[in-house]
MARVOMI-370573 format. One record per residue: residue in one letter; x, y, z of N, C-alpha, C in turn. Coordinates in steps of 0.2 Angstrom, whole numbers. Layout:
% MARVOMI-370573
+------+-------+-------+-------+-------+-------+-------+-------+-------+-------+
: resn :   n.x :   n.y :   n.z :  ca.x :  ca.y :  ca.z :   c.x :   c.y :   c.z :
+------+-------+-------+-------+-------+-------+-------+-------+-------+-------+
:    A :     X :     Y :     Z :     X :     Y :     Z :     X :     Y :     Z :
...
+------+-------+-------+-------+-------+-------+-------+-------+-------+-------+
***
This chain:
% MARVOMI-370573
+------+-------+-------+-------+-------+-------+-------+-------+-------+-------+
: resn :   n.x :   n.y :   n.z :  ca.x :  ca.y :  ca.z :   c.x :   c.y :   c.z :
+------+-------+-------+-------+-------+-------+-------+-------+-------+-------+
:    M :   206 :   -16 :   -23 :   200 :   -13 :   -21 :   195 :   -17 :   -18 :
:    L :   192 :   -15 :   -13 :   187 :   -20 :   -10 :   180 :   -19 :   -13 :
:    S :   177 :   -25 :   -14 :   170 :   -25 :   -17 :   165 :   -25 :   -11 :
:    L :   161 :   -20 :   -12 :   156 :   -19 :    -6 :   149 :   -21 :    -9 :
:    A :   145 :   -23 :    -4 :   138 :   -24 :    -5 :   134 :   -19 :    -1 :
:    L :   130 :   -15 :    -3 :   126 :   -10 :     1 :   119 :   -12 :     1 :
:    A :   116 :   -11 :     7 :   109 :   -12 :     7 :   106 :    -6 :    11 :
:    L :   101 :    -3 :     8 :    97 :     2 :    11 :    91 :    -1 :    14 :
:    L :    90 :    -1 :    21 :    85 :    -5 :    24 :    80 :     0 :    28 :
:    A :    74 :    -1 :    28 :    69 :     4 :    31 :    68 :     0 :    38 :
:    A :    67 :     4 :    43 :    65 :     1 :    49 :    58 :    -2 :    49 :
:    P :    56 :    -8 :    52 :    50 :   -11 :    52 :    44 :    -6 :    53 :
:    T :    39 :    -7 :    50 :    33 :    -3 :    51 :    28 :    -7 :    55 :
:    A :    23 :    -3 :    58 :    18 :    -7 :    62 :    13 :   -10 :    57 :
:    M :    10 :   -15 :    59 :     5 :   -19 :    54 :     0 :   -13 :    52 :
:    G :    -1 :   -13 :    46 :    -6 :    -9 :    43 :    -4 :    -2 :    41 :
:    A :     3 :    -1 :    43 :     6 :     6 :    40 :     7 :     5 :    33 :
:    T :     7 :    11 :    30 :     9 :    11 :    22 :    16 :    11 :    21 :
:    L :    18 :     9 :    15 :    25 :     9 :    13 :    27 :    16 :    13 :
:    N :    23 :    21 :    12 :    25 :    28 :    12 :    27 :    31 :    19 :
:    A :    25 :    28 :    24 :    25 :    30 :    31 :    31 :    27 :    34 :
:    R :    36 :    25 :    31 :    41 :    21 :    34 :    47 :    26 :    37 :
:    A :    51 :    23 :    41 :    56 :    27 :    44 :    62 :    28 :    39 :
:    S :    67 :    32 :    41 :    72 :    34 :    36 :    76 :    28 :    35 :
:    P :    79 :    27 :    29 :    84 :    22 :    28 :    90 :    22 :    31 :
:    Q :    93 :    16 :    32 :   100 :    15 :    35 :   104 :    12 :    30 :
:    A :   110 :    13 :    31 :   115 :     9 :    26 :   119 :     4 :    30 :
:    F :   120 :    -2 :    27 :   124 :    -7 :    30 :   129 :    -9 :    24 :
:    A :   135 :   -11 :    26 :   140 :   -14 :    21 :   143 :   -20 :    23 :
:    S :   144 :   -24 :    18 :   148 :   -30 :    19 :   153 :   -31 :    13 :
:    N :   159 :   -34 :    15 :   164 :   -35 :     9 :   167 :   -41 :    10 :
:    S :   171 :   -43 :     5 :   174 :   -50 :     4 :   179 :   -51 :     9 :
:    D :   183 :   -46 :    12 :   188 :   -48 :    16 :   186 :   -48 :    24 :
:    G :   179 :   -46 :    25 :   177 :   -47 :    31 :   177 :   -40 :    36 :
:    T :   180 :   -35 :    33 :   181 :   -29 :    36 :   174 :   -26 :    38 :
:    Y :   169 :   -27 :    34 :   162 :   -25 :    35 :   158 :   -31 :    35 :
:    K :   154 :   -33 :    40 :   150 :   -38 :    40 :   143 :   -36 :    42 :
:    L :   139 :   -33 :    37 :   133 :   -30 :    38 :   134 :   -24 :    43 :
:    S :   139 :   -21 :    43 :   141 :   -15 :    47 :   137 :    -9 :    45 :
:    S :   135 :    -5 :    50 :   131 :     1 :    49 :   136 :     6 :    47 :
:    V :   135 :     9 :    41 :   139 :    14 :    38 :   135 :    20 :    37 :
:    A :   139 :    26 :    36 :   135 :    32 :    34 :   132 :    31 :    27 :
:    A :   126 :    33 :    26 :   123 :    32 :    19 :   127 :    36 :    14 :
:    P :   127 :    33 :     8 :   131 :    36 :     3 :   127 :    42 :     1 :
:    V :   131 :    48 :     0 :   129 :    54 :    -3 :   133 :    56 :    -8 :
:    R :   131 :    61 :   -12 :   135 :    64 :   -17 :   142 :    66 :   -15 :
:    G :   147 :    64 :   -19 :   154 :    66 :   -17 :   158 :    60 :   -17 :
:    S :   164 :    60 :   -14 :   169 :    55 :   -14 :   171 :    53 :    -7 :
:    G :   173 :    47 :    -6 :   175 :    45 :     1 :   175 :    37 :     1 :
:    S :   175 :    35 :     7 :   175 :    27 :     8 :   169 :    26 :    13 :
:    P :   167 :    19 :    13 :   161 :    17 :    18 :   164 :    17 :    25 :
:    G :   160 :    19 :    30 :   162 :    19 :    37 :   165 :    25 :    39 :
:    S :   167 :    29 :    35 :   170 :    36 :    37 :   165 :    41 :    36 :
:    S :   167 :    47 :    39 :   162 :    53 :    39 :   162 :    56 :    32 :
:    S :   167 :    54 :    27 :   167 :    57 :    21 :   161 :    54 :    17 :
:    T :   160 :    56 :    11 :   155 :    53 :     6 :   158 :    49 :     1 :
:    W :   154 :    46 :    -3 :   156 :    41 :    -8 :   155 :    45 :   -15 :
:    K :   158 :    43 :   -20 :   158 :    46 :   -27 :   153 :    42 :   -31 :
:    L :   148 :    45 :   -34 :   143 :    42 :   -38 :   143 :    45 :   -45 :
:    S :   144 :    41 :   -50 :   143 :    44 :   -57 :   139 :    40 :   -61 :
:    I :   134 :    43 :   -64 :   129 :    40 :   -68 :   130 :    42 :   -75 :
:    N :   131 :    38 :   -80 :   131 :    40 :   -87 :   125 :    38 :   -90 :
:    D :   121 :    43 :   -92 :   114 :    41 :   -95 :   114 :    41 :  -102 :
:    Q :   120 :    42 :  -105 :   120 :    42 :  -112 :   120 :    35 :  -115 :
:    A :   119 :    34 :  -121 :   118 :    27 :  -124 :   124 :    23 :  -123 :
:    S :   130 :    26 :  -123 :   137 :    23 :  -122 :   138 :    20 :  -115 :
:    G :   134 :    23 :  -110 :   134 :    21 :  -103 :   129 :    16 :  -101 :
:    H :   125 :    14 :  -105 :   120 :     9 :  -104 :   123 :     2 :  -104 :
:    K :   122 :    -1 :   -98 :   125 :    -8 :   -97 :   120 :   -13 :   -96 :
:    Q :   114 :   -11 :   -92 :   109 :   -16 :   -91 :   102 :   -13 :   -91 :
:    T :    97 :   -17 :   -92 :    91 :   -14 :   -92 :    87 :   -17 :   -86 :
:    I :    84 :   -12 :   -82 :    80 :   -15 :   -76 :    73 :   -15 :   -78 :
:    N :    70 :   -21 :   -77 :    63 :   -22 :   -79 :    59 :   -21 :   -73 :
:    G :    61 :   -21 :   -67 :    57 :   -19 :   -61 :    60 :   -22 :   -55 :
:    F :    57 :   -20 :   -49 :    60 :   -22 :   -43 :    54 :   -26 :   -40 :
:    G :    56 :   -30 :   -34 :    51 :   -34 :   -31 :    54 :   -37 :   -25 :
:    A :    52 :   -43 :   -23 :    54 :   -46 :   -17 :    53 :   -54 :   -18 :
:    A :    55 :   -57 :   -12 :    54 :   -65 :   -12 :    48 :   -67 :    -8 :
:    V :    45 :   -72 :   -11 :    39 :   -75 :    -8 :    41 :   -82 :    -6 :
:    T :    41 :   -83 :     1 :    42 :   -89 :     4 :    36 :   -92 :     7 :
:    D :    36 :   -98 :    10 :    31 :  -101 :    14 :    29 :   -96 :    20 :
:    A :    34 :   -93 :    23 :    33 :   -89 :    28 :    29 :   -83 :    26 :
:    T :    31 :   -80 :    20 :    27 :   -74 :    17 :    20 :   -76 :    16 :
:    V :    19 :   -82 :    13 :    12 :   -84 :    12 :     8 :   -85 :    19 :
:    A :    11 :   -88 :    24 :     8 :   -89 :    30 :     6 :   -83 :    33 :
:    A :    11 :   -78 :    33 :    10 :   -71 :    36 :     4 :   -67 :    33 :
:    F :     4 :   -67 :    26 :    -1 :   -64 :    22 :    -7 :   -67 :    23 :
:    N :    -8 :   -74 :    23 :   -14 :   -77 :    23 :   -17 :   -76 :    30 :
:    A :   -13 :   -74 :    35 :   -16 :   -73 :    42 :   -19 :   -67 :    43 :
:    L :   -18 :   -62 :    38 :   -21 :   -56 :    38 :   -29 :   -56 :    37 :
:    P :   -33 :   -52 :    39 :   -40 :   -51 :    37 :   -40 :   -50 :    30 :
:    A :   -45 :   -52 :    26 :   -46 :   -51 :    19 :   -45 :   -44 :    17 :
:    D :   -48 :   -39 :    20 :   -47 :   -32 :    18 :   -40 :   -30 :    19 :
:    K :   -37 :   -32 :    24 :   -30 :   -30 :    25 :   -25 :   -33 :    20 :
:    L :   -26 :   -39 :    18 :   -22 :   -42 :    13 :   -23 :   -39 :     6 :
:    S :   -30 :   -38 :     5 :   -31 :   -34 :    -2 :   -27 :   -27 :    -2 :
:    S :   -28 :   -24 :     3 :   -24 :   -17 :     4 :   -17 :   -18 :     3 :
:    L :   -14 :   -23 :     7 :    -7 :   -24 :     6 :    -5 :   -26 :    -1 :
:    L :    -8 :   -30 :    -4 :    -6 :   -33 :   -11 :    -7 :   -27 :   -16 :
:    K :   -12 :   -23 :   -15 :   -13 :   -17 :   -19 :    -7 :   -12 :   -18 :
:    E :    -5 :   -11 :   -12 :     1 :    -7 :   -11 :     8 :   -10 :   -13 :
:    L :     8 :   -16 :   -13 :    14 :   -19 :   -16 :    15 :   -20 :   -23 :
:    M :     9 :   -21 :   -26 :     9 :   -23 :   -33 :     7 :   -18 :   -38 :
:    T :     4 :   -12 :   -36 :     1 :    -7 :   -41 :     5 :    -1 :   -40 :
:    D :     4 :     3 :   -45 :     8 :    10 :   -45 :     5 :    15 :   -40 :
:    A :     0 :    12 :   -36 :    -2 :    16 :   -30 :     3 :    15 :   -24 :
:    G :     7 :    10 :   -25 :    12 :     9 :   -20 :    19 :     7 :   -23 :
:    A :    22 :     2 :   -21 :    28 :     0 :   -23 :    29 :    -2 :   -30 :
:    N :    23 :    -5 :   -33 :    23 :    -7 :   -40 :    28 :   -12 :   -42 :
:    F :    29 :   -17 :   -38 :    33 :   -23 :   -39 :    32 :   -26 :   -45 :
:    K :    37 :   -28 :   -49 :    36 :   -31 :   -55 :    40 :   -38 :   -56 :
:    L :    43 :   -40 :   -50 :    47 :   -46 :   -50 :    46 :   -49 :   -43 :
:    M :    44 :   -56 :   -43 :    44 :   -60 :   -37 :    47 :   -66 :   -38 :
:    R :    52 :   -68 :   -33 :    55 :   -74 :   -33 :    52 :   -78 :   -28 :
:    H :    50 :   -84 :   -30 :    47 :   -88 :   -25 :    50 :   -95 :   -24 :
:    T :    50 :   -98 :   -18 :    53 :  -104 :   -17 :    49 :  -110 :   -20 :
:    I :    52 :  -115 :   -23 :    49 :  -121 :   -26 :    50 :  -126 :   -20 :
:    A :    44 :  -128 :   -17 :    44 :  -132 :   -11 :    48 :  -129 :    -5 :
:    S :    50 :  -133 :    -1 :    53 :  -131 :     6 :    59 :  -126 :     5 :
:    S :    60 :  -122 :    10 :    66 :  -118 :    10 :    67 :  -117 :    18 :
:    D :    72 :  -113 :    19 :    74 :  -112 :    26 :    69 :  -108 :    30 :
:    L :    64 :  -105 :    26 :    58 :  -101 :    29 :    52 :  -105 :    28 :
:    S :    52 :  -111 :    29 :    46 :  -116 :    29 :    45 :  -119 :    35 :
:    A :    39 :  -120 :    37 :    38 :  -124 :    43 :    39 :  -131 :    42 :
:    D :    40 :  -135 :    48 :    41 :  -142 :    47 :    35 :  -145 :    45 :
:    P :    35 :  -151 :    42 :    40 :  -155 :    40 :    43 :  -152 :    33 :
:    V :    49 :  -153 :    31 :    52 :  -152 :    25 :    48 :  -156 :    20 :
:    Y :    47 :  -152 :    14 :    43 :  -156 :     9 :    46 :  -154 :     2 :
:    S :    44 :  -158 :    -3 :    45 :  -157 :   -10 :    38 :  -157 :   -13 :
:    Y :    38 :  -156 :   -20 :    32 :  -157 :   -23 :    31 :  -164 :   -26 :
:    D :    36 :  -168 :   -24 :    36 :  -175 :   -26 :    38 :  -180 :   -21 :
:    D :    35 :  -179 :   -15 :    37 :  -183 :    -9 :    35 :  -190 :   -11 :
:    N :    39 :  -195 :   -11 :    38 :  -202 :   -13 :    41 :  -207 :    -8 :
:    G :    41 :  -205 :    -1 :    44 :  -209 :     4 :    51 :  -210 :     3 :
:    G :    55 :  -206 :     0 :    62 :  -206 :    -1 :    64 :  -210 :    -8 :
:    A :    59 :  -213 :   -11 :    61 :  -217 :   -17 :    61 :  -212 :   -23 :
:    V :    65 :  -214 :   -28 :    66 :  -210 :   -34 :    59 :  -211 :   -38 :
:    D :    57 :  -205 :   -41 :    51 :  -205 :   -45 :    52 :  -201 :   -51 :
:    A :    56 :  -205 :   -56 :    58 :  -201 :   -62 :    52 :  -199 :   -66 :
:    S :    46 :  -203 :   -65 :    40 :  -201 :   -70 :    36 :  -196 :   -66 :
:    L :    38 :  -193 :   -60 :    34 :  -188 :   -56 :    27 :  -190 :   -55 :
:    S :    26 :  -197 :   -55 :    19 :  -199 :   -54 :    16 :  -197 :   -47 :
:    S :    20 :  -195 :   -42 :    18 :  -193 :   -36 :    18 :  -185 :   -35 :
:    F :    19 :  -182 :   -41 :    19 :  -175 :   -40 :    13 :  -172 :   -38 :
:    N :    13 :  -167 :   -33 :     8 :  -164 :   -30 :    10 :  -158 :   -26 :
:    L :     7 :  -152 :   -28 :     8 :  -146 :   -25 :     7 :  -146 :   -17 :
:    G :     2 :  -150 :   -15 :     0 :  -150 :    -8 :    -3 :  -143 :    -6 :
:    D :    -4 :  -143 :     1 :    -7 :  -137 :     3 :    -3 :  -131 :     3 :
:    R :     4 :  -131 :     5 :     8 :  -126 :     4 :    10 :  -123 :    -3 :
:    G :    11 :  -128 :    -7 :    12 :  -126 :   -14 :     6 :  -123 :   -17 :
:    T :     0 :  -125 :   -16 :    -6 :  -122 :   -18 :    -7 :  -115 :   -15 :
:    A :    -6 :  -114 :    -9 :    -6 :  -108 :    -6 :    -2 :  -103 :    -9 :
:    M :     5 :  -105 :   -11 :    10 :  -101 :   -14 :     7 :   -99 :   -21 :
:    A :     4 :  -104 :   -25 :     2 :  -102 :   -32 :    -4 :   -98 :   -32 :
:    L :    -8 :   -98 :   -27 :   -14 :   -94 :   -26 :   -12 :   -87 :   -25 :
:    L :    -7 :   -86 :   -20 :    -5 :   -79 :   -19 :    -1 :   -76 :   -25 :
:    L :     3 :   -80 :   -28 :     6 :   -77 :   -34 :     1 :   -75 :   -39 :
:    A :    -4 :   -79 :   -40 :    -9 :   -78 :   -45 :   -13 :   -71 :   -43 :
:    R :   -14 :   -70 :   -37 :   -17 :   -63 :   -35 :   -12 :   -58 :   -36 :
:    M :    -6 :   -59 :   -35 :    -1 :   -53 :   -37 :    -1 :   -52 :   -44 :
:    K :    -1 :   -57 :   -48 :    -1 :   -57 :   -55 :    -7 :   -53 :   -58 :
:    A :   -13 :   -54 :   -55 :   -19 :   -51 :   -57 :   -19 :   -44 :   -56 :
:    L :   -15 :   -42 :   -50 :   -14 :   -34 :   -49 :    -9 :   -31 :   -53 :
:    Q :    -4 :   -35 :   -55 :     2 :   -33 :   -59 :     3 :   -37 :   -65 :
:    P :     0 :   -35 :   -70 :     0 :   -40 :   -76 :     7 :   -40 :   -79 :
:    A :    12 :   -35 :   -78 :    19 :   -36 :   -80 :    23 :   -40 :   -75 :
:    L :    20 :   -43 :   -70 :    24 :   -47 :   -66 :    28 :   -52 :   -69 :
:    T :    34 :   -53 :   -67 :    39 :   -58 :   -69 :    39 :   -63 :   -62 :
:    V :    38 :   -69 :   -63 :    39 :   -74 :   -57 :    44 :   -78 :   -58 :
:    L :    49 :   -79 :   -54 :    55 :   -83 :   -54 :    55 :   -88 :   -49 :
:    G :    54 :   -94 :   -51 :    54 :  -100 :   -46 :    61 :  -102 :   -44 :
:    S :    63 :  -103 :   -38 :    70 :  -104 :   -36 :    69 :  -110 :   -31 :
:    P :    72 :  -116 :   -32 :    72 :  -122 :   -28 :    77 :  -121 :   -22 :
:    W :    76 :  -124 :   -17 :    81 :  -125 :   -11 :    82 :  -133 :   -11 :
:    R :    88 :  -134 :    -9 :    90 :  -141 :    -9 :    92 :  -143 :    -1 :
:    Y :    89 :  -148 :     1 :    90 :  -149 :     8 :    94 :  -156 :     8 :
:    V :    99 :  -156 :    13 :   103 :  -162 :    14 :   100 :  -164 :    21 :
:    K :    98 :  -170 :    22 :    94 :  -172 :    28 :    99 :  -171 :    34 :
:    S :   106 :  -172 :    34 :   110 :  -171 :    39 :   111 :  -164 :    41 :
:    E :   109 :  -159 :    37 :   110 :  -152 :    38 :   104 :  -150 :    42 :
:    L :    98 :  -154 :    42 :    92 :  -152 :    46 :    92 :  -155 :    53 :
:    C :    96 :  -159 :    54 :    96 :  -162 :    61 :   101 :  -159 :    66 :
+------+-------+-------+-------+-------+-------+-------+-------+-------+-------+
***
């Protein structure tokens, strides 16, 4: 049996549009054998069938205690340096409106944010860490410094947390190998 990953994606909306005014979702599938590589497929609907065909998929939900496997604490998004730069480029009133729409029950009500710890592939050059020490090992972290980008990330996450007290923030580091960057 093929294992599939399915993503429902909304078409991009114009700046200032609300989350509620987005286009219809589209379905894309990928699988481990490469048959589907983010291939557009018919969105799953009630019934049985297979991805990519005109038939439907079978979906069964057991809402009894015996069927409970996981608890969902909330949904959210990733916050990268690119996110911070784009959000901080907005006028203050647009940023406030966007954050309220993302973080409160008046909108998406996000309760989970994953953020990058230092540089990622979505960071502007130069690559950085929070303990840049000229390439020398700094086991005592005496050169630790969030810098401008780390501080901007922390401030945005703090604003999100102020709007969504139940927010869980997950820090995720990226590792760069210099030869991969050249």
